[in-house]
N, CA, C and O atoms as a CHARMM CRD file, in Angstrom:
* protein
*
  220
    1    1 MET  N     -1.30600  18.47900 -12.45700 PROA 1      0.00000
    2    1 MET  CA    -2.40100  17.39500 -12.04500 PROA 1      0.00000
    3    1 MET  C     -3.57000  18.43300 -11.39600 PROA 1      0.00000
    4    1 MET  O     -4.78300  18.24300 -11.48900 PROA 1      0.00000
    5    2 SER  N     -3.09200  19.27200 -10.89700 PROA 2      0.00000
    6    2 SER  CA    -3.76600  20.06600 -10.24400 PROA 2      0.00000
    7    2 SER  C     -5.10900  20.73900 -10.80000 PROA 2      0.00000
    8    2 SER  O     -5.90300  21.12200  -9.94100 PROA 2      0.00000
    9    3 ARG  N     -5.37300  20.88400 -11.85500 PROA 3      0.00000
   10    3 ARG  CA    -6.46400  21.26800 -12.40900 PROA 3      0.00000
   11    3 ARG  C     -7.25400  20.35200 -12.59500 PROA 3      0.00000
   12    3 ARG  O     -8.13100  20.73400 -13.37000 PROA 3      0.00000
   13    4 LEU  N     -7.47100  18.77500 -12.10800 PROA 4      0.00000
   14    4 LEU  CA    -7.84900  17.97700 -12.31200 PROA 4      0.00000
   15    4 LEU  C     -8.42100  17.81500 -10.77200 PROA 4      0.00000
   16    4 LEU  O     -9.30700  16.96100 -10.78800 PROA 4      0.00000
   17    5 LEU  N     -8.25800  18.23100  -9.73700 PROA 5      0.00000
   18    5 LEU  CA    -8.30800  17.90000  -8.82000 PROA 5      0.00000
   19    5 LEU  C     -9.95000  18.72400  -8.32200 PROA 5      0.00000
   20    5 LEU  O    -10.35000  19.35500  -9.30100 PROA 5      0.00000
   21    6 LEU  N    -10.69800  18.83100  -7.40800 PROA 6      0.00000
   22    6 LEU  CA   -11.44700  18.81700  -6.96800 PROA 6      0.00000
   23    6 LEU  C    -11.50700  20.37900  -5.87200 PROA 6      0.00000
   24    6 LEU  O    -11.19800  20.44800  -4.68200 PROA 6      0.00000
   25    7 ASN  N    -11.79700  21.01800  -6.39600 PROA 7      0.00000
   26    7 ASN  CA   -11.67000  22.71100  -5.71600 PROA 7      0.00000
   27    7 ASN  C    -12.37300  22.44600  -4.33400 PROA 7      0.00000
   28    7 ASN  O    -12.93300  21.35800  -4.19400 PROA 7      0.00000
   29    8 ALA  N    -12.38800  23.37300  -3.27900 PROA 8      0.00000
   30    8 ALA  CA   -12.47900  23.25900  -2.23900 PROA 8      0.00000
   31    8 ALA  C    -14.36800  23.22000  -2.24900 PROA 8      0.00000
   32    8 ALA  O    -15.02200  22.47500  -1.52000 PROA 8      0.00000
   33    9 GLU  N    -14.93000  24.14900  -3.19500 PROA 9      0.00000
   34    9 GLU  CA   -16.56400  24.63900  -3.00900 PROA 9      0.00000
   35    9 GLU  C    -16.67100  23.01500  -3.70800 PROA 9      0.00000
   36    9 GLU  O    -17.32600  22.24500  -3.00600 PROA 9      0.00000
   37   10 LEU  N    -16.19500  22.50800  -4.80000 PROA 10     0.00000
   38   10 LEU  CA   -16.64100  20.97700  -5.02000 PROA 10     0.00000
   39   10 LEU  C    -16.25200  20.28700  -3.95500 PROA 10     0.00000
   40   10 LEU  O    -17.29800  19.79300  -3.53400 PROA 10     0.00000
   41   11 TRP  N    -15.50700  20.00200  -3.36500 PROA 11     0.00000
   42   11 TRP  CA   -15.26300  19.37000  -2.42200 PROA 11     0.00000
   43   11 TRP  C    -16.45200  19.54800  -1.19600 PROA 11     0.00000
   44   11 TRP  O    -17.05600  18.56400  -0.77000 PROA 11     0.00000
   45   12 SER  N    -16.61300  20.42400  -0.87300 PROA 12     0.00000
   46   12 SER  CA   -17.80000  20.98300  -0.01500 PROA 12     0.00000
   47   12 SER  C    -19.08500  20.37500  -0.27800 PROA 12     0.00000
   48   12 SER  O    -19.50000  19.79400   0.72400 PROA 12     0.00000
   49   13 ASN  N    -19.95800  20.29400  -1.39700 PROA 13     0.00000
   50   13 ASN  CA   -20.66800  20.47700  -1.68700 PROA 13     0.00000
   51   13 ASN  C    -20.71900  18.50500  -1.71900 PROA 13     0.00000
   52   13 ASN  O    -21.82000  18.00500  -1.49000 PROA 13     0.00000
   53   14 LEU  N    -19.44700  17.48600  -2.01700 PROA 14     0.00000
   54   14 LEU  CA   -19.78800  16.27700  -2.50600 PROA 14     0.00000
   55   14 LEU  C    -19.60700  15.34100  -0.87200 PROA 14     0.00000
   56   14 LEU  O    -20.07600  14.22900  -0.62900 PROA 14     0.00000
   57   15 LEU  N    -18.85300  16.14800  -0.02300 PROA 15     0.00000
   58   15 LEU  CA   -18.90700  15.54500   1.31700 PROA 15     0.00000
   59   15 LEU  C    -20.12800  14.91100   2.06300 PROA 15     0.00000
   60   15 LEU  O    -20.29000  13.86100   2.68400 PROA 15     0.00000
   61   16 PRO  N    -21.02800  16.12600   1.70400 PROA 16     0.00000
   62   16 PRO  CA   -22.10800  15.47800   2.72300 PROA 16     0.00000
   63   16 PRO  C    -22.75700  14.29700   1.96900 PROA 16     0.00000
   64   16 PRO  O    -23.07900  13.20600   2.43800 PROA 16     0.00000
   65   17 ILE  N    -22.88700  14.76600   0.63800 PROA 17     0.00000
   66   17 ILE  CA   -23.44600  13.35100  -0.21000 PROA 17     0.00000
   67   17 ILE  C    -23.00900  11.66300   0.22200 PROA 17     0.00000
   68   17 ILE  O    -23.74000  10.69600   0.43900 PROA 17     0.00000
   69   18 LEU  N    -21.37300  11.80800   0.23700 PROA 18     0.00000
   70   18 LEU  CA   -21.05200  10.81400   0.50100 PROA 18     0.00000
   71   18 LEU  C    -21.16900  10.60300   2.26800 PROA 18     0.00000
   72   18 LEU  O    -21.59300   9.47900   2.53400 PROA 18     0.00000
   73   19 LEU  N    -20.92400  11.32000   3.30100 PROA 19     0.00000
   74   19 LEU  CA   -21.18100  10.80600   4.32700 PROA 19     0.00000
   75   19 LEU  C    -22.39500  10.26800   4.76100 PROA 19     0.00000
   76   19 LEU  O    -22.50200   9.36800   5.59400 PROA 19     0.00000
   77   20 HSD  N    -23.75300  11.11300   3.89900 PROA 20     0.00000
   78   20 HSD  CA   -24.98000  10.80000   4.11000 PROA 20     0.00000
   79   20 HSD  C    -25.61400   9.15200   3.55100 PROA 20     0.00000
   80   20 HSD  O    -26.61900   8.58500   3.97800 PROA 20     0.00000
   81   21 ASN  N    -24.64900   8.65900   2.47600 PROA 21     0.00000
   82   21 ASN  CA   -24.26400   6.99200   2.06300 PROA 21     0.00000
   83   21 ASN  C    -23.47700   6.68700   2.57200 PROA 21     0.00000
   84   21 ASN  O    -22.51000   6.49400   1.83500 PROA 21     0.00000
   85   22 ASN  N    -23.22400   6.41500   4.04800 PROA 22     0.00000
   86   22 ASN  CA   -22.75000   6.19700   5.06900 PROA 22     0.00000
   87   22 ASN  C    -21.44300   5.46500   4.55200 PROA 22     0.00000
   88   22 ASN  O    -21.29600   4.27100   4.28900 PROA 22     0.00000
   89   23 LEU  N    -20.19100   6.89800   4.45100 PROA 23     0.00000
   90   23 LEU  CA   -18.80100   6.25800   4.13800 PROA 23     0.00000
   91   23 LEU  C    -18.73600   6.92500   5.07400 PROA 23     0.00000
   92   23 LEU  O    -19.46400   7.77600   5.58600 PROA 23     0.00000
   93   24 TYR  N    -17.42700   6.32300   5.37900 PROA 24     0.00000
   94   24 TYR  CA   -17.13000   6.77400   6.55800 PROA 24     0.00000
   95   24 TYR  C    -15.47700   8.06600   6.17900 PROA 24     0.00000
   96   24 TYR  O    -14.69000   8.02000   5.23400 PROA 24     0.00000
   97   25 ASN  N    -15.51300   8.84300   7.11800 PROA 25     0.00000
   98   25 ASN  CA   -14.95500  10.08600   6.51200 PROA 25     0.00000
   99   25 ASN  C    -13.63700   9.72100   7.44600 PROA 25     0.00000
  100   25 ASN  O    -13.35200  10.26900   8.51000 PROA 25     0.00000
  101   26 LYS  N    -12.85800   8.59300   6.74600 PROA 26     0.00000
  102   26 LYS  CA   -11.46200   8.71700   7.10500 PROA 26     0.00000
  103   26 LYS  C    -10.41800   9.86000   6.89500 PROA 26     0.00000
  104   26 LYS  O    -10.78600  10.52700   5.92800 PROA 26     0.00000
  105   27 GLN  N     -9.32600  10.31400   7.39800 PROA 27     0.00000
  106   27 GLN  CA    -8.63900  11.02900   6.91000 PROA 27     0.00000
  107   27 GLN  C     -8.26700  11.40200   5.29700 PROA 27     0.00000
  108   27 GLN  O     -8.44400  12.51700   4.80600 PROA 27     0.00000
  109   28 ASP  N     -7.82100  10.45500   4.71800 PROA 28     0.00000
  110   28 ASP  CA    -7.77900  10.27200   3.47600 PROA 28     0.00000
  111   28 ASP  C     -8.82500  10.32000   2.43200 PROA 28     0.00000
  112   28 ASP  O     -8.82700   9.70900   1.36300 PROA 28     0.00000
  113   29 LEU  N     -9.78100  11.19800   2.93200 PROA 29     0.00000
  114   29 LEU  CA   -11.30500  10.20200   1.87200 PROA 29     0.00000
  115   29 LEU  C    -10.60900  11.26400   0.53600 PROA 29     0.00000
  116   29 LEU  O    -10.17900  10.95900  -0.57600 PROA 29     0.00000
  117   30 ARG  N    -10.71500  12.39500   1.13000 PROA 30     0.00000
  118   30 ARG  CA   -10.61300  13.48900   0.26300 PROA 30     0.00000
  119   30 ARG  C     -9.49600  12.97100  -1.20100 PROA 30     0.00000
  120   30 ARG  O     -9.56000  13.41900  -2.34600 PROA 30     0.00000
  121   31 MET  N     -8.56600  11.94700  -0.68400 PROA 31     0.00000
  122   31 MET  CA    -7.50300  11.88600  -1.60100 PROA 31     0.00000
  123   31 MET  C     -7.95700  10.31500  -2.59500 PROA 31     0.00000
  124   31 MET  O     -7.81300   9.82700  -3.71600 PROA 31     0.00000
  125   32 THR  N     -8.45700  10.08100  -1.50900 PROA 32     0.00000
  126   32 THR  CA    -9.12100   8.17000  -1.94300 PROA 32     0.00000
  127   32 THR  C    -10.31200   8.76800  -3.22500 PROA 32     0.00000
  128   32 THR  O    -10.41900   7.93600  -4.12600 PROA 32     0.00000
  129   33 VAL  N    -10.88200   9.59300  -3.36100 PROA 33     0.00000
  130   33 VAL  CA   -11.99300  10.22100  -4.08200 PROA 33     0.00000
  131   33 VAL  C    -11.04600  10.91300  -4.88500 PROA 33     0.00000
  132   33 VAL  O    -10.87100  10.02000  -5.71500 PROA 33     0.00000
  133   34 GLU  N    -10.22000  11.94100  -5.30100 PROA 34     0.00000
  134   34 GLU  CA    -9.79200  12.35200  -6.08800 PROA 34     0.00000
  135   34 GLU  C     -8.95700  11.19900  -6.90500 PROA 34     0.00000
  136   34 GLU  O     -8.91000  11.09000  -8.13000 PROA 34     0.00000
  137   35 GLY  N     -8.42500  10.51200  -6.10800 PROA 35     0.00000
  138   35 GLY  CA    -7.87500   9.30900  -6.41500 PROA 35     0.00000
  139   35 GLY  C     -8.55400   8.44700  -7.95600 PROA 35     0.00000
  140   35 GLY  O     -8.07800   8.37900  -9.08900 PROA 35     0.00000
  141   36 ILE  N     -9.53900   8.01200  -7.50900 PROA 36     0.00000
  142   36 ILE  CA   -10.79500   7.20400  -8.23600 PROA 36     0.00000
  143   36 ILE  C    -11.51200   8.35100  -9.57600 PROA 36     0.00000
  144   36 ILE  O    -12.25400   8.05100 -10.51100 PROA 36     0.00000
  145   37 LEU  N    -11.08900   9.34600  -9.29000 PROA 37     0.00000
  146   37 LEU  CA   -12.29300  10.56400  -9.71400 PROA 37     0.00000
  147   37 LEU  C    -10.54600  10.36700 -11.53700 PROA 37     0.00000
  148   37 LEU  O    -10.74400  10.07600 -12.71600 PROA 37     0.00000
  149   38 TYR  N     -9.15800  10.70200 -10.80900 PROA 38     0.00000
  150   38 TYR  CA    -8.61600  11.05900 -11.64500 PROA 38     0.00000
  151   38 TYR  C     -8.36400   9.76400 -12.41700 PROA 38     0.00000
  152   38 TYR  O     -8.21400   9.99200 -13.61800 PROA 38     0.00000
  153   39 ARG  N     -8.28000   8.59800 -12.11700 PROA 39     0.00000
  154   39 ARG  CA    -7.95400   7.52000 -12.53300 PROA 39     0.00000
  155   39 ARG  C     -9.49300   7.30800 -14.04100 PROA 39     0.00000
  156   39 ARG  O     -9.38700   6.56600 -15.01800 PROA 39     0.00000
  157   40 MET  N    -10.54700   8.08000 -13.76200 PROA 40     0.00000
  158   40 MET  CA   -12.00200   7.88600 -14.49600 PROA 40     0.00000
  159   40 MET  C    -11.46300   8.97600 -15.34600 PROA 40     0.00000
  160   40 MET  O    -11.74700   8.71000 -16.51400 PROA 40     0.00000
  161   41 ARG  N    -10.86400   9.99200 -15.26400 PROA 41     0.00000
  162   41 ARG  CA   -10.36900  10.94600 -16.55900 PROA 41     0.00000
  163   41 ARG  C     -9.57400  10.86100 -17.18800 PROA 41     0.00000
  164   41 ARG  O     -9.70800  11.29600 -18.33200 PROA 41     0.00000
  165   42 THR  N     -8.21800  10.20800 -16.75100 PROA 42     0.00000
  166   42 THR  CA    -7.39900   9.35100 -17.04500 PROA 42     0.00000
  167   42 THR  C     -7.63800   8.41000 -17.89400 PROA 42     0.00000
  168   42 THR  O     -7.53200   8.61000 -19.10400 PROA 42     0.00000
  169   43 GLY  N     -7.99500   7.25100 -17.38400 PROA 43     0.00000
  170   43 GLY  CA    -7.61200   5.89100 -17.66200 PROA 43     0.00000
  171   43 GLY  C     -6.69200   5.80600 -17.55400 PROA 43     0.00000
  172   43 GLY  O     -6.05900   5.96200 -18.59800 PROA 43     0.00000
  173   44 CYS  N     -6.15700   5.61200 -16.73400 PROA 44     0.00000
  174   44 CYS  CA    -4.93700   4.96600 -16.02100 PROA 44     0.00000
  175   44 CYS  C     -4.81200   4.06300 -15.32100 PROA 44     0.00000
  176   44 CYS  O     -5.35000   4.28500 -14.23600 PROA 44     0.00000
  177   45 SER  N     -4.27000   2.93400 -15.39800 PROA 45     0.00000
  178   45 SER  CA    -4.22200   1.57200 -14.47500 PROA 45     0.00000
  179   45 SER  C     -4.36200   1.70800 -12.92000 PROA 45     0.00000
  180   45 SER  O     -4.18000   2.88300 -12.60200 PROA 45     0.00000
  181   46 TRP  N     -4.55500   1.11100 -12.12300 PROA 46     0.00000
  182   46 TRP  CA    -4.71900   1.77900 -10.65600 PROA 46     0.00000
  183   46 TRP  C     -3.02900   1.44000 -10.15000 PROA 46     0.00000
  184   46 TRP  O     -2.44100   1.93200  -9.18700 PROA 46     0.00000
  185   47 ARG  N     -2.56400   0.54700 -11.04500 PROA 47     0.00000
  186   47 ARG  CA    -0.81300   0.73400 -10.45500 PROA 47     0.00000
  187   47 ARG  C     -0.21500   2.07200 -10.94100 PROA 47     0.00000
  188   47 ARG  O      0.67000   2.59900 -10.26600 PROA 47     0.00000
  189   48 ASP  N     -0.59700   2.57200 -11.93000 PROA 48     0.00000
  190   48 ASP  CA    -0.36100   3.59300 -12.87200 PROA 48     0.00000
  191   48 ASP  C     -0.10500   4.92300 -11.81400 PROA 48     0.00000
  192   48 ASP  O      0.88700   5.63800 -11.68000 PROA 48     0.00000
  193   49 LEU  N     -1.72500   4.94300 -10.97300 PROA 49     0.00000
  194   49 LEU  CA    -2.05100   5.92000 -10.23900 PROA 49     0.00000
  195   49 LEU  C     -0.77400   6.72700  -9.72800 PROA 49     0.00000
  196   49 LEU  O      0.23100   6.02200  -9.63300 PROA 49     0.00000
  197   50 SER  N     -0.63900   7.87100  -9.43200 PROA 50     0.00000
  198   50 SER  CA     0.70800   9.24600  -8.62400 PROA 50     0.00000
  199   50 SER  C      0.23700   8.86400  -7.07700 PROA 50     0.00000
  200   50 SER  O     -0.81100   8.74700  -6.44100 PROA 50     0.00000
  201   51 LYS  N      1.75200   8.73800  -6.85900 PROA 51     0.00000
  202   51 LYS  CA     1.81800   8.50600  -5.04600 PROA 51     0.00000
  203   51 LYS  C      1.41200   9.76000  -4.29900 PROA 51     0.00000
  204   51 LYS  O      1.39900   9.88800  -3.07500 PROA 51     0.00000
  205   52 ALA  N      1.05200  10.75000  -5.29100 PROA 52     0.00000
  206   52 ALA  CA     0.18400  11.83800  -4.64500 PROA 52     0.00000
  207   52 ALA  C     -1.23000  11.16500  -4.04900 PROA 52     0.00000
  208   52 ALA  O     -1.68900  11.76800  -3.07900 PROA 52     0.00000
  209   53 PHE  N     -1.67500  10.46700  -4.32200 PROA 53     0.00000
  210   53 PHE  CA    -2.85100   9.77200  -4.18800 PROA 53     0.00000
  211   53 PHE  C     -2.83200   8.80500  -3.30000 PROA 53     0.00000
  212   53 PHE  O     -3.89800   8.22300  -3.10100 PROA 53     0.00000
  213   54 GLY  N     -1.43900   8.32200  -2.42500 PROA 54     0.00000
  214   54 GLY  CA    -1.31000   7.14300  -1.49100 PROA 54     0.00000
  215   54 GLY  C     -0.70200   6.00900  -1.69700 PROA 54     0.00000
  216   54 GLY  O      0.07000   6.21200  -2.63300 PROA 54     0.00000
  217   55 SER  N     -0.62000   4.96000  -1.35600 PROA 55     0.00000
  218   55 SER  CA    -0.10600   3.59100  -1.44300 PROA 55     0.00000
  219   55 SER  C     -1.34500   2.52700  -1.34600 PROA 55     0.00000
  220   55 SER  O     -1.12500   1.31700  -1.40000 PROA 55     0.00000
């Protein structure tokens, strides 16, 4: 699964864009975004999303 995750460079580029659009910088924001991207890449349903992305 690690090949599907954002690397540090991509995340550092994406975070300012998200914050500029008034997204709250909560503690697990990165994992939320990772979960959304994972779901988009794999086509899995929300309930089948790995627990690694939170509950």
